[in-house]
N, C-alpha and C positions, 0 to 999 in steps of 0.2 A: 531424809532431812526435811523438816517441816517448812512450810512457806514462811512462817514467822521467823524462824531461825535464819532462813536465807535472806530475808529482808534486813535483819540486824547485821548479818555478815556483810551484805552488800554495802550498807551504810558505813560500817567500820572500815571496810576496804577503801571506799570512796573518801573517807576522812583522813587517810594517810597523806600528809602534806608533801607531795613529791618535790615540788619546787623549793620549799623551805629546806628539806633534808639535803637535796643536791647542792643548794647554795651553801649550806653549812659545811659540806664536804670540801667545797672550794673556798671556804673561809669567809663567806659573805652571808649576812642576814638580809635576805631580799626584801623583808618588810621595812627595812631602813634605807633601801636603795631605789633609785628610779621612781616608778609609780607606787612602790610599796606593795604591789600585788605579788602573790606567790605563783602566778601562772607563767607559761612558757614565754610570752612576749617580753615580760620584764626580765626573766632570766637571760633571754637572748641578748637583750640590750645591756644588762649590767654585769653578767658573768661571762657570756660568750655564746657563740653559735652552737657549739656542741652540747653545752649544758641546756640551752633553750630547747634543742631538739630532743634531748633525753627527757626533759620535763614534759614536753608535748607527748612523747611516747608513753611515759609513765602515767600521766593523767588520763590519756586515752585508754590505756589498758585497764585502769581502775573502773571505767565504765563498761568496757567490752567484756571483761572476764566474768562478772556475775551474771550478765545477760546470757552469755554463751553457756555457762554452766546450767542456768535455769532452763535453757532450751534443751540441753543434754538430758535433763531430768524429765523432759517432755511435759513441762508445765503448760497450762493454757496460756495463750498469748497475753491475756489480761494480767496474769500473774507475772509473766516475764516483764511486761511494761512497768508494773509497780516495783519490781526488783531494780530495773534500770533507774527509776526515779529515786529509789533509796540510795543507790551509788552516787548519783548526781548530787543529791542533798548532802551526802557525806562530804563531798568536795567543797560545796558552797558553804555549808554550815558544819564545819569539822568539830567533832567532840574534842579533838586534840588541840584546837586553837580557840577554845572558848566560844564555839559555834560561829566562828568567822571562817573565811576561806577565800578561794578564788572565784572567778566569774563563771566558771563551769563550762566554758566552750569546749575544751578538749575532752573533758569527761563526758559531756553530752555527745560529742562526736563518737566516742567509743561505744556508748549505749546504742546509738542509732546505726553505726556500722554493722552491728549484729541484728538489731531489731528491724531496721528498714533501710538496707543499703542503697536501694534505688532512690529513695527520698534524699539520702545523704548526697548522692551524685547531683541531684538538682540543686540542693542548697550549696554544695561545694562550687558548682558552676557560678552561682551568684557571688559567692565569696571571692573566687578567683577573678571574675570579671571586674568587681569593684576594686580589688587590690591592684589589678593591672592599670586601671584608669586613675584612681585617686591615691593609692598607696597607704590607706588607713586600715590597719588590722581591725580596729574597733568597728568601723563602719561595715566592713565585710562580715564581721561576726554578728553584729546586730541584725543586719539584713538577712543573713543566712538563718539565724534563729527565727526571724519573722516568717520566713518562707517554709520552715520545716513542718508546722502543723498542716498547712495546705498540701505540701508534698506528701505527707503521711496519709492525709485524707484521699488524695488522688490515687495512692497505691492501695487503697482499701484496707487500711490498718485496723479498722474497727473503732468503736466508740471510746473504749478505755485507752487504747493506744493513742488516739487523737487527743483525749483529755490530758494524758501524761505529757504528750509532746507540747501541748498548749501551755501547761504549767511550766515546763522546762524553758520554753521560749520566753514566757513572761519574766521568769526569774533572771535568765541571761540578759535580757534587755534592761531590766531594772538594775542589775549589778553594773551595767555600763552607764549609769546616770552621769557620773563625772565625765566620761568620754563624750557623752551626748552634749553636755554643756560646752566642752572644749571644741567639739566639732562645730557647734553653732557660733562660738566666739572666734573660730578660725585659729585656735591655739593648739589643736591636737597634733601630736607628733606623727610624722609619716614614717612608714617602715623603710628601713635601709638595709638592703641585703648584705 
């Protein structure tokens, strides 16, 4: 299988709107509920805990699977990183949703669990720490995204992997612009278990 085909396949897999599909199975169009986002947090709040967890797992798998397969094909790390970016872009800019999509946190998590698991552990520690103190999923996600490029660099991920990580971090943070405004205004919803 050629690298170009793997890029397209990764993008298409990433484009599958897990949260939207699961919401519809439960009779809810999550784009019209809660925050309107198709990600796990909105599904958790609007449809229920189990559907939120399934969405998280599905979105994570969309990022992990193409990167895992690329590694199985023994592609160079640079190619593997681009394939991860393609899957992430599929989720955020889904061809099935007129190039709209989620914020990319769970799909990025899946990408990096395979690409750089130690870097994920560092970013996850930041996420969990912030969640325990302030209970904002968005703040944890934003700060974990911000930490990832540094964590990947510390793990010796290479220039291309660092660049891909930086692109993903910038997109994740930019997709949280509404959350950032609500955090600054003090109106952001806290996570309730």
